ZAKERO-880216 format. One line per field, with one value per atom (N, C-alpha, C): chain; atom name; residue number from 1; x, y, z. Coordinates in pm, whole numbers. Last residue first. Layout:
N
c <- A | ...
a <- CA | ...
k <- NUM | ...
east <- X | ...
north <- Y | ...
up <- Z | ...
END
This chain:
119
c <- A | A | A | A | A | A | A | A | A | A | A | A | A | A | A | A | A | A | A | A | A | A | A | A | A | A | A | A | A | A | A | A | A | A | A | A | A | A | A | A | A | A | A | A | A | A | A | A | A | A | A | A | A | A | A | A | A | A | A | A | A | A | A | A | A | A | A | A | A | A | A | A | A | A | A | A | A | A | A | A | A | A | A | A | A | A | A | A | A | A | A | A | A | A | A | A | A | A | A | A | A | A | A | A | A | A | A | A | A | A | A | A | A | A | A | A | A | A | A | A | A | A | A | A | A | A | A | A | A | A | A | A | A | A | A | A | A | A | A | A | A | A | A | A | A | A | A | A | A | A | A | A | A | A | A | A | A | A | A | A | A | A | A | A | A | A | A | A | A | A | A | A | A | A | A | A | A | A | A | A | A | A | A | A | A | A | A | A | A | A | A | A | A | A | A | A | A | A | A | A | A | A | A | A | A | A | A | A | A | A | A | A | A | A | A | A | A | A | A | A | A | A | A | A | A | A | A | A | A | A | A | A | A | A | A | A | A | A | A | A | A | A | A | A | A | A | A | A | A | A | A | A | A | A | A | A | A | A | A | A | A | A | A | A | A | A | A | A | A | A | A | A | A | A | A | A | A | A | A | A | A | A | A | A | A | A | A | A | A | A | A | A | A | A | A | A | A | A | A | A | A | A | A | A | A | A | A | A | A | A | A | A | A | A | A | A | A | A | A | A | A | A | A | A | A | A | A | A | A | A | A | A | A | A | A | A | A | A | A | A | A | A | A | A | A | A | A | A | A | A | A | A | A | A | A | A | A
a <- N | CA | C | N | CA | C | N | CA | C | N | CA | C | N | CA | C | N | CA | C | N | CA | C | N | CA | C | N | CA | C | N | CA | C | N | CA | C | N | CA | C | N | CA | C | N | CA | C | N | CA | C | N | CA | C | N | CA | C | N | CA | C | N | CA | C | N | CA | C | N | CA | C | N | CA | C | N | CA | C | N | CA | C | N | CA | C | N | CA | C | N | CA | C | N | CA | C | N | CA | C | N | CA | C | N | CA | C | N | CA | C | N | CA | C | N | CA | C | N | CA | C | N | CA | C | N | CA | C | N | CA | C | N | CA | C | N | CA | C | N | CA | C | N | CA | C | N | CA | C | N | CA | C | N | CA | C | N | CA | C | N | CA | C | N | CA | C | N | CA | C | N | CA | C | N | CA | C | N | CA | C | N | CA | C | N | CA | C | N | CA | C | N | CA | C | N | CA | C | N | CA | C | N | CA | C | N | CA | C | N | CA | C | N | CA | C | N | CA | C | N | CA | C | N | CA | C | N | CA | C | N | CA | C | N | CA | C | N | CA | C | N | CA | C | N | CA | C | N | CA | C | N | CA | C | N | CA | C | N | CA | C | N | CA | C | N | CA | C | N | CA | C | N | CA | C | N | CA | C | N | CA | C | N | CA | C | N | CA | C | N | CA | C | N | CA | C | N | CA | C | N | CA | C | N | CA | C | N | CA | C | N | CA | C | N | CA | C | N | CA | C | N | CA | C | N | CA | C | N | CA | C | N | CA | C | N | CA | C | N | CA | C | N | CA | C | N | CA | C | N | CA | C | N | CA | C | N | CA | C | N | CA | C | N | CA | C | N | CA | C | N | CA | C | N | CA | C | N | CA | C | N | CA | C | N | CA | C | N | CA | C | N | CA | C | N | CA | C | N | CA | C | N | CA | C | N | CA | C | N | CA | C | N | CA | C
k <- 119 | 119 | 119 | 118 | 118 | 118 | 117 | 117 | 117 | 116 | 116 | 116 | 115 | 115 | 115 | 114 | 114 | 114 | 113 | 113 | 113 | 112 | 112 | 112 | 111 | 111 | 111 | 110 | 110 | 110 | 109 | 109 | 109 | 108 | 108 | 108 | 107 | 107 | 107 | 106 | 106 | 106 | 105 | 105 | 105 | 104 | 104 | 104 | 103 | 103 | 103 | 102 | 102 | 102 | 101 | 101 | 101 | 100 | 100 | 100 | 99 | 99 | 99 | 98 | 98 | 98 | 97 | 97 | 97 | 96 | 96 | 96 | 95 | 95 | 95 | 94 | 94 | 94 | 93 | 93 | 93 | 92 | 92 | 92 | 91 | 91 | 91 | 90 | 90 | 90 | 89 | 89 | 89 | 88 | 88 | 88 | 87 | 87 | 87 | 86 | 86 | 86 | 85 | 85 | 85 | 84 | 84 | 84 | 83 | 83 | 83 | 82 | 82 | 82 | 81 | 81 | 81 | 80 | 80 | 80 | 79 | 79 | 79 | 78 | 78 | 78 | 77 | 77 | 77 | 76 | 76 | 76 | 75 | 75 | 75 | 74 | 74 | 74 | 73 | 73 | 73 | 72 | 72 | 72 | 71 | 71 | 71 | 70 | 70 | 70 | 69 | 69 | 69 | 68 | 68 | 68 | 67 | 67 | 67 | 66 | 66 | 66 | 65 | 65 | 65 | 64 | 64 | 64 | 63 | 63 | 63 | 62 | 62 | 62 | 61 | 61 | 61 | 60 | 60 | 60 | 59 | 59 | 59 | 58 | 58 | 58 | 57 | 57 | 57 | 56 | 56 | 56 | 55 | 55 | 55 | 54 | 54 | 54 | 53 | 53 | 53 | 52 | 52 | 52 | 51 | 51 | 51 | 50 | 50 | 50 | 49 | 49 | 49 | 48 | 48 | 48 | 47 | 47 | 47 | 46 | 46 | 46 | 45 | 45 | 45 | 44 | 44 | 44 | 43 | 43 | 43 | 42 | 42 | 42 | 41 | 41 | 41 | 40 | 40 | 40 | 39 | 39 | 39 | 38 | 38 | 38 | 37 | 37 | 37 | 36 | 36 | 36 | 35 | 35 | 35 | 34 | 34 | 34 | 33 | 33 | 33 | 32 | 32 | 32 | 31 | 31 | 31 | 30 | 30 | 30 | 29 | 29 | 29 | 28 | 28 | 28 | 27 | 27 | 27 | 26 | 26 | 26 | 25 | 25 | 25 | 24 | 24 | 24 | 23 | 23 | 23 | 22 | 22 | 22 | 21 | 21 | 21 | 20 | 20 | 20 | 19 | 19 | 19 | 18 | 18 | 18 | 17 | 17 | 17 | 16 | 16 | 16 | 15 | 15 | 15 | 14 | 14 | 14 | 13 | 13 | 13 | 12 | 12 | 12 | 11 | 11 | 11 | 10 | 10 | 10 | 9 | 9 | 9 | 8 | 8 | 8 | 7 | 7 | 7 | 6 | 6 | 6 | 5 | 5 | 5 | 4 | 4 | 4 | 3 | 3 | 3 | 2 | 2 | 2 | 1 | 1 | 1
east <- 3444 | 3509 | 3614 | 3320 | 3429 | 3508 | 3110 | 3219 | 3341 | 2939 | 2991 | 3112 | 2872 | 2943 | 3007 | 2731 | 2854 | 2937 | 2512 | 2603 | 2737 | 2397 | 2445 | 2542 | 2321 | 2420 | 2480 | 2125 | 2243 | 2355 | 1937 | 2002 | 2130 | 1860 | 1925 | 1996 | 1743 | 1860 | 1933 | 1527 | 1630 | 1758 | 1379 | 1431 | 1545 | 1427 | 1394 | 1456 | 1332 | 1432 | 1379 | 1011 | 1133 | 1227 | 665 | 774 | 897 | 394 | 514 | 621 | 61 | 163 | 282 | -169 | -62 | 44 | -505 | -386 | -286 | -737 | -655 | -529 | -1057 | -912 | -853 | -1285 | -1275 | -1127 | -1192 | -1330 | -1336 | -949 | -963 | -1104 | -970 | -871 | -897 | -1167 | -1189 | -1094 | -1041 | -1174 | -1202 | -811 | -799 | -933 | -935 | -857 | -845 | -1046 | -1133 | -1063 | -809 | -917 | -1008 | -675 | -614 | -720 | -850 | -822 | -766 | -839 | -966 | -945 | -577 | -640 | -768 | -366 | -471 | -531 | -120 | -143 | -247 | -19 | -137 | -184 | 206 | 218 | 104 | 108 | 226 | 243 | -90 | -130 | -13 | 28 | -3 | -44 | 60 | 165 | 133 | -145 | -144 | -42 | -71 | -176 | -176 | 288 | 160 | 55 | 505 | 440 | 313 | 602 | 664 | 599 | 391 | 435 | 502 | 227 | 328 | 377 | -77 | 3 | 102 | -272 | -172 | -83 | -598 | -491 | -401 | -830 | -742 | -631 | -1138 | -1007 | -920 | -1377 | -1375 | -1242 | -1378 | -1462 | -1468 | -1229 | -1300 | -1400 | -1124 | -1092 | -1171 | -1205 | -1252 | -1232 | -1064 | -1210 | -1266 | -801 | -846 | -998 | -815 | -780 | -829 | -872 | -966 | -940 | -639 | -768 | -872 | -457 | -444 | -574 | -548 | -555 | -543 | -487 | -626 | -643 | -208 | -284 | -430 | -153 | -113 | -191 | -248 | -311 | -278 | -68 | -213 | -284 | 211 | 150 | 0 | 327 | 263 | 217 | 640 | 511 | 457 | 770 | 783 | 646 | 684 | 826 | 852 | 425 | 469 | 614 | 385 | 323 | 370 | 538 | 579 | 516 | 403 | 508 | 548 | 116 | 179 | 277 | -39 | 58 | 124 | -341 | -259 | -169 | -472 | -405 | -322 | -773 | -658 | -602 | -998 | -880 | -756 | -1194 | -1223 | -1100 | -1038 | -1100 | -1118 | -1101 | -1027 | -1107 | -1174 | -1204 | -1132 | -1062 | -1021 | -1048 | -1156 | -1179 | -1148 | -1068 | -1210 | -1237 | -794 | -835 | -981 | -804 | -751 | -796 | -908 | -983 | -935 | -700 | -832 | -914 | -497 | -481 | -616 | -606 | -581 | -569 | -600 | -729 | -716 | -325 | -401 | -538 | -268 | -214 | -292 | -398 | -443 | -390 | -260 | -402 | -449 | 47 | -21 | -167 | 140 | 108 | 31 | 101 | 104 | 68 | 170 | 177 | 182 | 1 | 58 | 56 | 25 | 0 | 71 | -131 | -17 | -55 | -222 | -250 | -122 | -336 | -214 | -241 | -563 | -546 | -409
north <- -748 | -810 | -908 | -674 | -590 | -656 | -854 | -863 | -786 | -762 | -898 | -915 | -510 | -522 | -659 | -582 | -503 | -513 | -716 | -787 | -715 | -505 | -623 | -702 | -332 | -288 | -407 | -495 | -453 | -409 | -510 | -631 | -599 | -241 | -304 | -433 | -209 | -130 | -194 | -386 | -407 | -331 | -267 | -403 | -427 | 66 | -24 | -161 | 175 | 147 | 50 | 336 | 271 | 247 | 271 | 366 | 290 | 177 | 127 | 234 | 129 | 233 | 186 | -37 | -62 | 44 | -44 | 34 | 9 | -239 | -233 | -157 | -161 | -175 | -180 | -69 | -179 | -216 | 185 | 156 | 47 | 257 | 265 | 231 | 234 | 155 | 150 | 420 | 278 | 191 | 655 | 623 | 474 | 658 | 634 | 599 | 716 | 594 | 559 | 966 | 855 | 721 | 1113 | 1102 | 984 | 1089 | 1036 | 1017 | 1225 | 1083 | 1020 | 1482 | 1414 | 1263 | 1562 | 1539 | 1458 | 1401 | 1496 | 1460 | 1230 | 1344 | 1445 | 1019 | 994 | 1115 | 1128 | 1008 | 993 | 1349 | 1365 | 1246 | 1237 | 1318 | 1340 | 1121 | 1035 | 1115 | 1272 | 1281 | 1200 | 1203 | 1339 | 1355 | 948 | 961 | 1100 | 932 | 959 | 973 | 677 | 807 | 815 | 429 | 517 | 654 | 145 | 277 | 351 | -138 | -85 | 47 | -303 | -193 | -150 | -565 | -526 | -420 | -668 | -587 | -544 | -926 | -860 | -785 | -874 | -937 | -858 | -743 | -872 | -944 | -485 | -583 | -718 | -378 | -328 | -432 | -448 | -533 | -496 | -242 | -379 | -468 | -28 | -25 | -164 | -103 | -95 | -95 | -84 | -210 | -210 | 186 | 85 | -48 | 297 | 326 | 221 | 209 | 159 | 183 | 361 | 214 | 153 | 620 | 583 | 432 | 605 | 631 | 591 | 566 | 466 | 482 | 806 | 679 | 570 | 986 | 1002 | 870 | 807 | 886 | 896 | 831 | 760 | 857 | 864 | 921 | 848 | 608 | 676 | 734 | 549 | 557 | 634 | 504 | 642 | 660 | 233 | 297 | 440 | 14 | 152 | 214 | -274 | -222 | -83 | -453 | -341 | -278 | -754 | -683 | -575 | -912 | -823 | -747 | -1226 | -1118 | -1041 | -1419 | -1359 | -1246 | -1548 | -1563 | -1499 | -1498 | -1470 | -1477 | -1337 | -1449 | -1417 | -1050 | -1117 | -1231 | -1095 | -1038 | -1116 | -1062 | -1153 | -1092 | -865 | -1004 | -1101 | -624 | -655 | -802 | -644 | -626 | -663 | -662 | -774 | -764 | -406 | -526 | -647 | -243 | -236 | -361 | -316 | -341 | -340 | -220 | -364 | -399 | 53 | -12 | -162 | 91 | 113 | 46 | 50 | -43 | -32 | 271 | 138 | 32 | 487 | 465 | 327 | 466 | 454 | 415 | 431 | 568 | 570 | 187 | 222 | 368 | 47 | 192 | 244 | -215 | -166 | -15 | -470 | -328 | -284 | -772 | -704 | -560 | -1031 | -896 | -834 | -1346 | -1270 | -1134 | -1529 | -1425 | -1361
up <- 1583 | 1700 | 1661 | 1351 | 1400 | 1511 | 1328 | 1232 | 1283 | 1531 | 1537 | 1446 | 1436 | 1563 | 1576 | 1204 | 1194 | 1321 | 1320 | 1229 | 1218 | 1465 | 1537 | 1450 | 1258 | 1356 | 1431 | 1139 | 1063 | 1156 | 1345 | 1296 | 1219 | 1361 | 1476 | 1435 | 1106 | 1143 | 1261 | 1124 | 1023 | 1058 | 1331 | 1347 | 1250 | 1436 | 1327 | 1353 | 1762 | 1659 | 1556 | 1804 | 1849 | 1732 | 1783 | 1795 | 1843 | 1602 | 1667 | 1666 | 1595 | 1587 | 1668 | 1422 | 1519 | 1497 | 1377 | 1348 | 1461 | 1235 | 1355 | 1315 | 1090 | 1087 | 1227 | 889 | 987 | 993 | 770 | 811 | 917 | 660 | 806 | 857 | 382 | 455 | 605 | 314 | 289 | 372 | 397 | 446 | 429 | 242 | 386 | 449 | -6 | 12 | 160 | 42 | 5 | 27 | 98 | 196 | 168 | -147 | -25 | 83 | -317 | -340 | -214 | -192 | -216 | -233 | -197 | -67 | -84 | -439 | -402 | -266 | -428 | -516 | -472 | -288 | -371 | -449 | -154 | -236 | -335 | -19 | -104 | -197 | 138 | 23 | -72 | 358 | 243 | 120 | 584 | 483 | 356 | 754 | 700 | 587 | 843 | 742 | 676 | 858 | 923 | 811 | 730 | 717 | 801 | 722 | 820 | 821 | 685 | 641 | 756 | 562 | 654 | 598 | 548 | 494 | 601 | 451 | 550 | 485 | 409 | 354 | 469 | 332 | 428 | 357 | 161 | 171 | 266 | 187 | 117 | 128 | 289 | 355 | 282 | 2 | 120 | 169 | -238 | -124 | 1 | -404 | -429 | -308 | -294 | -293 | -315 | -350 | -211 | -202 | -635 | -569 | -424 | -669 | -719 | -648 | -559 | -498 | -540 | -747 | -610 | -534 | -963 | -968 | -829 | -875 | -902 | -905 | -862 | -740 | -758 | -1136 | -1037 | -907 | -1246 | -1283 | -1182 | -1128 | -1107 | -1136 | -985 | -1092 | -1061 | -644 | -755 | -862 | -474 | -516 | -639 | -275 | -404 | -441 | -14 | -44 | -174 | 63 | 50 | 12 | 101 | -16 | -37 | 252 | 226 | 101 | 128 | 213 | 165 | 139 | 71 | 169 | 89 | 174 | 90 | 100 | 18 | 112 | 132 | 203 | 103 | 120 | 56 | 141 | 198 | 282 | 222 | 7 | 147 | 238 | -279 | -212 | -64 | -481 | -375 | -313 | -832 | -701 | -593 | -1120 | -1014 | -877 | -1287 | -1326 | -1212 | -1186 | -1174 | -1203 | -1253 | -1113 | -1093 | -1530 | -1452 | -1307 | -1588 | -1626 | -1546 | -1493 | -1431 | -1463 | -1673 | -1529 | -1459 | -1911 | -1895 | -1748 | -1854 | -1875 | -1859 | -1848 | -1725 | -1736 | -2116 | -2016 | -1887 | -2222 | -2263 | -2166 | -2100 | -2069 | -2112 | -1937 | -2065 | -2040 | -1690 | -1728 | -1860 | -1436 | -1578 | -1601 | -1203 | -1206 | -1349 | -1065 | -1190 | -1188 | -834 | -856 | -981 | -805 | -864 | -885 | -592 | -640 | -691 | -618 | -607 | -669 | -436 | -535 | -514
END
């Protein structure tokens, strides 16, 4: 299954997105990767659609999420504490959380390239 997130603001488009999401349930080996969900705040409809997607995948498909935000900061992205709490409840039910502190891999690679070019 290839999952596509739609941040539609138009209600008829949002309804189409929901229909597509329900029509194609995740397969047993599917992986959904979401990188930095907190980078840009979502519209109310976008946050609700992402909640529907996570709810569908709950215990049926693997989901990998990378974020620089603490869970407490996710409310800024998803809009309400209630929706954020419900979303995190589903995401963290059976989960492995890897907390990584340290320098960014991408930043260190960029610095290494710049240092190499300067020499």
